[in-house]
C-alpha positions in Angstrom: 0.0 0.0 0.0 2.9 2.3 0.8 4.5 1.8 -2.6 1.3 2.5 -4.4 0.8 5.8 -2.5 4.4 6.9 -3.1 4.2 6.0 -6.8 1.0 8.1 -7.1 2.9 11.1 -5.7 5.7 10.9 -8.4 5.7 13.8 -10.9 3.7 12.9 -14.0 5.3 13.4 -17.4 3.0 13.7 -20.4 4.7 12.9 -23.8 2.7 14.6 -26.6 3.3 13.3 -30.1 1.1 14.7 -32.9 1.0 12.5 -36.0 -0.2 12.6 -39.6 0.0 9.5 -41.7 2.7 7.9 -39.5 1.3 4.4 -39.3 4.7 2.8 -39.9 6.4 4.5 -37.0 3.8 4.5 -34.2 4.5 1.0 -32.8 8.3 1.6 -32.7 7.8 5.0 -31.1 5.6 3.7 -28.3 7.9 0.7 -27.6 10.9 3.1 -27.3 8.9 5.5 -25.1 7.8 2.6 -22.8 11.4 1.4 -22.6 12.7 4.9 -21.8 10.0 5.4 -19.1 11.0 2.1 -17.6 14.5 3.5 -16.9 12.9 6.3 -14.9 10.7 4.1 -12.6 10.7 5.5 -9.1 11.4 9.0 -10.3 8.5 9.8 -12.7 5.2 8.5 -13.9 4.3 8.7 -17.6 1.4 9.1 -19.9 1.7 9.1 -23.7 -0.6 11.2 -25.9 -0.8 10.5 -29.6 -2.7 13.2 -31.4 -4.1 12.2 -34.9 -4.1 15.3 -37.0 -6.6 14.0 -39.5 -4.6 11.1 -41.0 -5.8 9.6 -44.2 -4.1 6.2 -43.8 -4.5 3.7 -41.0 -2.6 5.6 -38.4 -5.5 6.1 -36.1 -6.4 2.4 -36.1 -2.7 1.5 -35.4 -2.7 3.9 -32.5 -5.9 2.5 -31.0 -4.6 -1.0 -31.4 -1.6 0.0 -29.3 -3.8 0.9 -26.4 -4.5 -2.8 -25.8 -0.8 -3.3 -24.9 -0.1 0.0 -23.2 -2.8 1.4 -20.9 -0.9 4.7 -20.4 -1.4 5.6 -24.0 -4.1 8.1 -24.8 -5.2 8.8 -28.3 -6.9 12.0 -29.5 -8.4 12.3 -33.0 -9.0 15.7 -34.5 -11.9 16.2 -37.0 -9.6 17.1 -39.8 -6.0 18.0 -40.7 -5.6 21.3 -38.8 -1.8 21.4 -38.9 1.0 20.7 -36.5 0.4 23.7 -34.3 -3.3 22.9 -33.6 -2.5 19.2 -33.0 0.2 20.2 -30.6 -2.2 22.6 -28.8 -4.7 19.8 -28.5 -2.1 17.6 -26.9 -0.9 20.4 -24.5 -4.5 21.1 -23.5 -5.3 17.4 -22.8 -2.0 16.6 -21.0 -2.3 15.9 -17.3 1.3 16.0 -16.4 3.3 18.5 -14.4 5.9 18.2 -17.1 5.1 18.0 -20.8 7.4 16.7 -23.5 6.5 17.4 -27.1 8.1 15.5 -30.0 7.5 14.3 -33.5 6.1 10.9 -34.2 8.2 10.1 -37.2 11.2 8.7 -35.2 13.4 11.7 -36.1 13.4 12.4 -32.3 14.9 9.8 -30.0 12.7 8.9 -27.0 15.9 7.8 -25.3 16.9 11.4 -24.8 13.9 12.3 -22.6 15.9 11.6 -19.4 18.3 14.3 -20.4 15.5 16.8 -20.9 14.1 15.9 -17.4 17.5 16.3 -15.8 17.8 19.8 -17.2 14.4 20.6 -15.8 15.5 19.3 -12.4 18.4 21.8 -12.5 15.8 24.6 -12.6 14.9 25.2 -16.2 11.3 25.9 -17.2 11.7 25.0 -20.9 14.3 22.8 -22.4 14.7 22.8 -26.2 16.4 20.3 -28.4 19.3 21.5 -30.5 19.9 19.7 -33.8 23.5 20.5 -33.7 24.4 18.2 -36.6 21.4 18.3 -38.9 21.0 15.5 -41.5 18.6 17.2 -43.8 19.7 18.6 -47.2 20.7 22.2 -47.7 17.2 23.2 -48.9 16.0 22.8 -45.3 19.2 23.6 -43.4 19.9 27.1 -44.8 16.4 28.6 -44.5 16.1 27.1 -41.0 19.5 28.6 -40.0 18.4 32.0 -41.3 15.1 31.8 -39.5 16.7 30.7 -36.3 19.1 33.7 -36.5 16.3 36.2 -37.1 14.1 34.7 -34.3 17.0 34.9 -31.9 17.6 38.6 -32.8 13.9 39.5 -32.6 13.1 37.6 -29.4 16.4 37.9 -27.5 16.6 34.1 -27.2 20.1 32.6 -26.8 19.3 29.0 -27.9 20.5 27.8 -31.3 17.5 25.8 -32.5 14.1 27.4 -32.2 12.4 25.2 -34.9 12.4 21.8 -33.4 9.3 20.5 -31.6 11.4 18.3 -29.3 11.1 20.2 -26.0 10.2 19.7 -22.4 8.1 22.2 -20.4 6.8 22.8 -17.0 3.1 22.8 -17.1 2.6 26.3 -15.8 4.6 27.7 -18.7 2.3 26.2 -21.4 -1.0 26.2 -19.5 -2.2 29.5 -20.9 -0.6 29.2 -24.4 -3.0 29.7 -27.3 -1.1 28.6 -30.5 -2.5 29.6 -33.9 -1.3 29.3 -37.5 2.2 27.8 -37.3 3.3 29.4 -34.0 4.5 26.2 -32.4 8.1 27.1 -33.3 7.8 30.3 -31.4 6.9 28.7 -28.0 10.3 29.4 -26.6 9.9 33.1 -27.5 6.4 33.2 -25.9 7.8 31.5 -22.8 10.5 34.1 -22.6 7.9 36.8 -22.6 6.4 35.4 -19.4 9.9 35.1 -17.8 10.6 31.4 -18.3 14.2 30.1 -17.9 15.0 28.5 -21.2 17.9 26.1 -21.8 18.8 23.6 -24.6 20.5 20.3 -25.0 22.1 18.8 -28.1 19.9 16.0 -29.6 20.4 13.4 -32.3 19.0 14.2 -35.7 18.4 11.7 -38.4 16.6 11.6 -41.7 13.1 10.4 -41.0 13.0 6.6 -41.5 9.3 6.4 -42.6 7.0 8.6 -44.7 7.6 11.9 -46.4 8.4 15.3 -45.0 5.6 17.8 -45.0 8.1 20.7 -44.9 8.5 22.7 -48.1 9.5 26.1 -49.5 6.0 27.5 -48.9 6.3 26.6 -45.2 9.7 28.3 -45.1 8.2 31.4 -46.5 5.5 31.3 -43.9 8.1 31.3 -41.1 9.6 34.5 -42.4 6.2 36.1 -42.7 5.4 35.0 -39.1 8.5 36.9 -37.9 6.6 40.2 -38.3 4.1 38.8 -35.8 6.8 37.6 -33.5 8.4 41.0 -33.4 5.1 42.6 -32.5 4.2 40.0 -29.9 7.5 40.0 -28.1 7.7 43.8 -27.8 4.2 45.3 -28.1 1.6 42.6 -27.5 0.5 44.2 -24.2 1.0 47.8 -25.4 0.3 48.0 -29.2 -0.4 51.7 -29.0 3.4 52.2 -28.6 4.3 50.9 -32.0 1.3 52.4 -33.7 1.9 55.7 -31.9 5.6 55.8 -32.9 4.6 55.1 -36.5 1.9 57.8 -36.4 4.2 60.4 -34.9 6.8 59.6 -37.6 4.3 60.1 -40.4 2.8 63.2 -38.8 6.3 64.7 -38.3 7.3 64.2 -42.0 3.9 65.6 -43.1 4.3 68.7 -40.9 7.9 69.1 -42.0 6.8 69.2 -45.7 4.0 71.6 -44.9 6.3 73.9 -43.0 8.7 73.9 -45.9 5.9 74.9 -48.2 4.8 77.7 -45.8 8.4 79.1 -45.6 8.6 79.1 -49.4 5.3 81.0 -49.6 6.3 83.6 -47.0 9.7 84.2 -48.6 8.6 84.2 -52.3 4.9 84.8 -52.2 4.4 82.1 -54.8 1.2 80.1 -54.8 2.9 76.9 -53.5 -0.3 74.9 -53.2 -0.8 75.2 -56.9 2.8 75.0 -58.0 3.9 72.4 -55.5 0.6 70.5 -55.5 2.4 67.1 -55.4 4.2 68.0 -52.2 1.1 69.6 -50.7 -0.9 66.4 -51.5 1.9 64.2 -50.0 1.9 66.3 -46.8 -1.8 66.1 -46.4 -1.8 62.3 -47.1 0.9 61.7 -44.5 -0.9 63.6 -41.8 -4.3 61.9 -42.6 -2.5 58.5 -42.6 -1.0 59.4 -39.2 -4.4 59.9 -37.8 -5.6 56.6 -39.2 -2.6 54.7 -37.8 -3.2 56.3 -34.4 -6.8 55.2 -34.4 -5.7 51.7 -35.5 -3.4 51.7 -32.5 -6.2 52.6 -30.2 -8.3 49.8 -31.6 -5.4 47.4 -31.2 -5.0 48.5 -27.6 -8.6 47.6 -27.0 -8.3 44.2 -28.8 -5.2 43.5 -26.7 -7.3 43.8 -23.6 -9.8 41.4 -25.0 -7.0 39.0 -25.9 -5.5 39.0 -22.5 -8.9 38.3 -20.9 -9.7 34.6 -20.3 -10.8 32.9 -23.5 -11.4 29.2 -23.7 -11.9 29.0 -27.5 -9.5 26.6 -29.3 -8.1 26.4 -32.8 -9.2 22.8 -33.3 -12.1 20.4 -32.6 -11.8 16.9 -31.3 -13.7 14.1 -32.9 -12.9 11.4 -30.4 -10.6 10.6 -27.4 -9.6 7.2 -26.0 -10.1 6.6 -23.1 -13.0 9.0 -22.8 -12.4 11.8 -20.3 -13.4 10.9 -16.8 -13.4 7.2 -17.6 
């Protein structure tokens, strides 16, 4: 009886692995997770969450079949393919653990490295990120990723090398209030930094995925660079958008006033009808000052929306079709 009670008080680790058409890798992934969890008996308890992001093959059936041999496995099926970010959000929302480990289901991430993530958390980290120090992908993935990592570090102030990998470990309180949209899963370390989390990294193995085909392409790379504009805004002005809109408004207003003042000086000195003869400059000055007013009003609206955003909101970016076992069972 004493051992049961002590086991129940051990920290619970939730391993979240979204998958899309990964039928060939799920069994091997679970076997390796179970074996790794076994090496941590007496220190941690484990649950495994496989999130089906609308697979079109037999991945869901394969995952459900695995529940017969591993009762700690939970399977969540989304109604359609929402994308990796929404699938990860579903896993984070459903996880019960004090510690959450997120990873890919295609065996590019090694479950055997989970103890190293946990050791880093034990040292006091709030978020531990994997660092693919020796990446095995071709240059078409490495170079854009390196450029994106550099820009993300400069914008967010992060010191870690690899922001893009999903192989991470988090304390639950850090990700509890996250609301990930679009493809923002790669920005989780930046979001965590905003709330004061201590972020560290460990080198991890990186191999070419043994099964399936990568869903990463040029279009996704371009999306990352577009999302950097949002990251810049979020990390600096999310709780005070009027600051950035106000600065832009003042800049436009200042240029407009400067042009108008120049036209006024010319009129006073020469007496020439500058509005007619310098109509282009006059129109530009008027346009800039009107735009400044519009930008300022947009900033006020953004300020109001920010207050709505930071209010409690339980809406999600996904819908669950089924969950095994059923909640509360």
